C-alpha positions in Angstrom: 0.1 0.0 -0.2 1.4 3.5 -1.0 0.7 6.5 1.2 1.2 10.3 0.7 2.9 12.4 3.3 1.4 15.6 4.2 3.8 17.4 6.0 3.6 20.5 3.6 0.2 21.4 4.8 -0.1 24.3 6.9 -2.2 24.0 9.8 -4.4 27.1 11.1 -7.2 26.7 7.8 -10.4 27.9 9.4 -12.9 24.9 9.1 -9.9 22.4 8.8 -9.5 19.6 11.2 -5.7 19.2 10.6 -3.7 18.3 13.5 -0.1 18.0 11.8 1.4 15.8 9.4 -0.3 12.5 8.6 -0.2 10.0 6.2 -3.2 9.0 4.3 -3.2 5.6 2.8 -3.9 5.4 -1.3 -6.0 2.5 -2.9 -6.9 1.3 0.5 -10.3 1.8 2.4 -12.3 4.0 0.2 -14.8 4.5 3.3 -12.1 6.7 5.2 -12.9 10.3 6.0 -10.6 13.1 5.4 -9.8 16.4 6.4 -10.4 19.5 4.4 -6.5 20.1 3.9 -6.5 16.5 2.9 -9.1 16.7 0.0 -7.4 19.9 -0.9 -4.1 18.0 -1.5 -6.3 15.3 -3.8 -8.1 17.7 -5.5 -4.7 20.1 -6.2 -6.6 23.1 -4.8 -6.8 25.4 -1.5 -8.9 24.1 1.5 -10.8 27.3 1.2 -11.6 26.0 -2.4 -12.8 22.8 -0.7 -14.8 24.5 1.9 -16.4 26.7 -0.9 -17.1 23.2 -2.5 -18.8 21.9 0.3 -21.0 25.1 1.0 -22.2 25.4 -2.5 -23.3 21.4 -2.2 -21.0 20.2 -4.7 -18.8 18.0 -2.4 -20.8 16.2 0.3 -19.2 16.5 3.7 -20.0 15.7 7.4 -20.0 18.8 10.0 -18.7 18.0 13.2 -19.4 19.6 16.4 -16.5 21.9 16.5 -17.0 23.4 12.9 -14.8 21.0 11.1 -15.9 19.2 8.0 -14.7 15.6 7.0 -15.4 14.2 3.4 -15.5 10.6 2.5 -12.7 9.6 0.5 -14.9 8.0 -2.0 -16.5 11.3 -2.5 -13.5 13.4 -2.7 -12.1 10.6 -5.3 -15.5 10.8 -7.5 -15.2 14.7 -7.5 -11.7 14.3 -8.9 -12.6 12.0 -11.4 -15.6 14.2 -12.6 -13.5 17.4 -12.5 -11.0 15.8 -14.8 -13.8 14.7 -17.1 -15.2 18.1 -17.3 -11.5 19.7 -17.9 -10.6 17.2 -20.8 -14.5 17.7 -22.2 -13.7 21.6 -22.1 -10.5 21.1 -23.9 -11.6 18.9 -26.6 -14.4 21.7 -27.3 -12.0 24.7 -27.2 -9.5 22.8 -29.6 -12.6 21.9 -32.0 -13.8 25.4 -31.9 -10.4 27.1 -32.5 -10.1 24.7 -35.5 -13.0 25.9 -36.9 -12.3 29.4 -36.6 -9.0 28.7 -38.5 -6.7 29.9 -35.6 -4.5 26.7 -36.2 -4.2 27.6 -40.2 -0.8 27.3 -41.9 1.7 30.1 -41.2 2.5 32.3 -44.0 
């Protein structure tokens, strides 16, 4: 089993339940919960943006009694894969429109 070490995640984010460096098993139990900081690493974004996704209802999470959120690993991975699919689709559309507009025509 592979693990990622999250030493570089700064502590002190509002709404983040992060008590310091931790390891997160990759490819292990998909029912694990993750902190906002850990989800941010998986999504390659900021904890602030993860909180926005949660508040906007785009990423399911559980609010703890102390005001922090946890996210099921399965939900974070599903969001990551869907975001990647949307990004790929947008790039393909951009390429199609650019080609139709002749942007990639031969240079003279």
